[in-house]
C-alpha positions as semicolon CSV with decimal commas, in nm:
position;residue;x (nm);y (nm);z (nm)
1;M;-0,006;0,007;0,021
2;C;0,128;0,371;-0,089
3;E;0,201;0,613;0,176
4;T;0,033;0,938;0,242
5;H;0,248;1,257;0,144
6;R;0,020;1,522;0,223
7;D;0,301;1,781;0,346
8;N;0,547;1,665;0,085
9;P;0,392;1,552;-0,251
10;V;0,575;1,286;-0,481
11;R;0,700;1,430;-0,787
12;F;0,806;1,354;-1,152
13;T;0,881;1,613;-1,426
14;F;0,854;1,467;-1,762
15;P;1,022;1,667;-2,007
16;S;0,859;1,708;-2,380
17;A;1,046;1,861;-2,644
18;S;0,752;1,814;-2,917
19;E;0,402;1,698;-2,945
20;Q;0,534;1,319;-3,013
21;E;0,704;1,326;-2,677
22;T;0,379;1,458;-2,528
23;D;0,190;1,211;-2,700
24;R;0,420;0,977;-2,584
25;L;0,313;1,068;-2,208
26;G;-0,069;1,029;-2,284
27;A;-0,016;0,663;-2,420
28;L;0,190;0,615;-2,087
29;L;-0,052;0,768;-1,878
30;A;-0,354;0,538;-2,045
31;D;-0,136;0,286;-1,990
32;V;-0,180;0,330;-1,572
33;L;-0,493;0,508;-1,535
34;R;-0,797;0,296;-1,451
35;G;-1,173;0,349;-1,362
36;G;-1,208;0,605;-1,080
37;D;-0,868;0,810;-1,143
38;I;-0,890;1,159;-1,171
39;V;-0,607;1,386;-1,327
40;A;-0,618;1,723;-1,288
41;L;-0,434;1,945;-1,532
42;N;-0,350;2,313;-1,504
43;G;-0,129;2,536;-1,719
44;E;-0,179;2,860;-1,918
45;L;-0,357;2,898;-2,203
46;G;-0,196;2,724;-2,468
47;A;0,020;2,517;-2,259
48;G;-0,101;2,183;-2,426
49;K;-0,368;2,052;-2,133
50;T;-0,617;1,941;-2,433
51;R;-0,306;1,803;-2,599
52;L;-0,255;1,566;-2,335
53;V;-0,596;1,473;-2,308
54;R;-0,627;1,391;-2,672
55;A;-0,356;1,146;-2,636
56;I;-0,450;0,943;-2,332
57;V;-0,809;0,923;-2,508
58;H;-0,667;0,823;-2,810
59;S;-0,467;0,558;-2,667
60;L;-0,771;0,440;-2,423
61;C;-1,075;0,468;-2,657
62;P;-1,168;0,334;-3,008
63;A;-1,007;0,530;-3,285
64;G;-1,255;0,820;-3,461
65;Q;-1,330;0,943;-3,127
66;R;-1,275;1,343;-3,199
67;V;-1,137;1,488;-2,884
68;S;-1,179;1,875;-2,827
69;S;-1,159;2,122;-2,555
70;P;-1,500;2,125;-2,344
71;T;-1,495;2,455;-2,301
72;Y;-1,839;2,539;-2,412
73;V;-2,013;2,222;-2,302
74;L;-1,771;2,180;-2,007
75;V;-1,790;1,801;-1,961
76;Q;-1,730;1,534;-2,258
77;Q;-1,758;1,170;-2,219
78;Y;-1,561;0,936;-2,461
79;E;-1,660;0,574;-2,482
80;G;-1,422;0,291;-2,416
81;E;-1,336;0,005;-2,241
82;T;-1,366;0,227;-1,936
83;P;-1,561;0,591;-1,993
84;V;-1,339;0,903;-2,003
85;F;-1,507;1,213;-1,836
86;H;-1,308;1,530;-1,978
87;F;-1,410;1,846;-1,782
88;D;-1,296;2,204;-1,875
89;A;-1,327;2,440;-1,546
90;Y;-1,206;2,755;-1,724
91;R;-1,566;2,892;-1,791
92;L;-1,676;2,791;-1,452
93;A;-1,790;3,081;-1,199
94;D;-1,759;2,884;-0,873
95;V;-1,708;2,533;-0,717
96;D;-2,057;2,512;-0,710
97;E;-2,136;2,522;-1,074
98;F;-1,867;2,236;-1,122
99;L;-2,056;2,048;-0,877
100;E;-2,409;2,108;-1,068
101;L;-2,229;1,937;-1,345
102;G;-2,257;1,605;-1,132
103;A;-1,887;1,592;-1,085
104;E;-1,911;1,376;-0,737
105;E;-2,142;1,149;-0,925
106;I;-1,924;1,126;-1,188
107;F;-1,627;1,061;-0,993
108;E;-1,765;0,772;-0,826
109;D;-1,926;0,614;-1,127
110;G;-1,594;0,450;-1,239
111;G;-1,453;0,637;-1,512
112;I;-1,128;0,809;-1,563
113;C;-1,191;1,173;-1,520
114;L;-0,944;1,451;-1,719
115;I;-1,011;1,795;-1,580
116;E;-0,851;2,094;-1,729
117;W;-0,802;2,418;-1,525
118;A;-0,812;2,207;-1,210
119;A;-0,701;2,446;-0,999
120;R;-1,011;2,607;-1,002
121;V;-1,212;2,323;-0,871
122;A;-0,911;2,162;-0,671
123;E;-1,112;2,195;-0,305
124;V;-1,350;1,948;-0,435
125;L;-1,134;1,724;-0,574
126;P;-1,024;1,399;-0,388
127;P;-0,683;1,389;-0,230
128;S;-0,608;1,075;-0,455
129;S;-0,600;1,289;-0,750
130;L;-0,308;1,326;-0,952
131;R;-0,214;1,674;-1,047
132;I;-0,008;1,771;-1,371
133;D;0,148;2,083;-1,415
134;I;0,201;2,203;-1,745
135;R;0,508;2,461;-1,795
136;V;0,593;2,598;-2,164
137;T;0,946;2,619;-2,202
138;G;0,950;2,677;-2,558
139;P;0,747;2,683;-2,893
140;E;0,703;2,329;-2,881
141;S;0,860;2,200;-2,549
142;R;0,709;2,138;-2,261
143;E;0,767;2,018;-1,873
144;Y;0,427;1,786;-1,728
145;E;0,525;1,786;-1,340
146;L;0,309;1,506;-1,202
147;A;0,225;1,505;-0,817
148;G;0,042;1,353;-0,584
149;S;0,010;1,312;-0,214
150;D;-0,189;1,027;-0,173
151;G;-0,237;0,619;-0,261
152;R;-0,344;0,636;-0,604
153;A;-0,168;0,916;-0,735
154;I;0,164;0,798;-0,622
155;E;0,109;0,472;-0,763
156;I;0,061;0,646;-1,116
157;I;0,359;0,878;-1,091
158;E;0,576;0,552;-0,975
159;A;0,461;0,367;-1,274
160;I;0,541;0,647;-1,509
161;R;0,866;0,692;-1,381
162;A;0,927;0,335;-1,419
163;R;0,769;0,329;-1,790
164;A;0,968;0,644;-1,911
165;G;1,304;0,446;-1,783
166;V;1,377;0,711;-1,480
167;R;1,487;0,575;-1,159
168;P;1,372;0,739;-0,824
């Protein structure tokens, strides 16, 4: 069983010099994510949140599902072996609006939840959520910092670290 690291989260930085490397991170995440997992994505406008979600969804769901930012519809569902729910909290006025979307019920539904602009609703996300902060480091390069302070998030980070070939 994994430990809890509330005061000192476990972190792993995945550098990406291209969209293809971002797609690789998405495929690595898709390999380890399972029903009930919540991924909280943060980064400035244009940082690559939707690009990473697209890579995850394309790895998890049948071909042909178009993935776009759910900015205006707020939540989209993609069908696969495990359903994937893609939230965008950018235009939400407050946490109550997020909860009115049925977020808590969706969290408990057993799907994989990917939440863009998650910092806006962080107070209602479970402690087991995996946080990914995206930093733009160049025209196509990014740093994806994976962080977690509770069991499942730590398991995901350690699995990604191992699959990426990086020692702790």
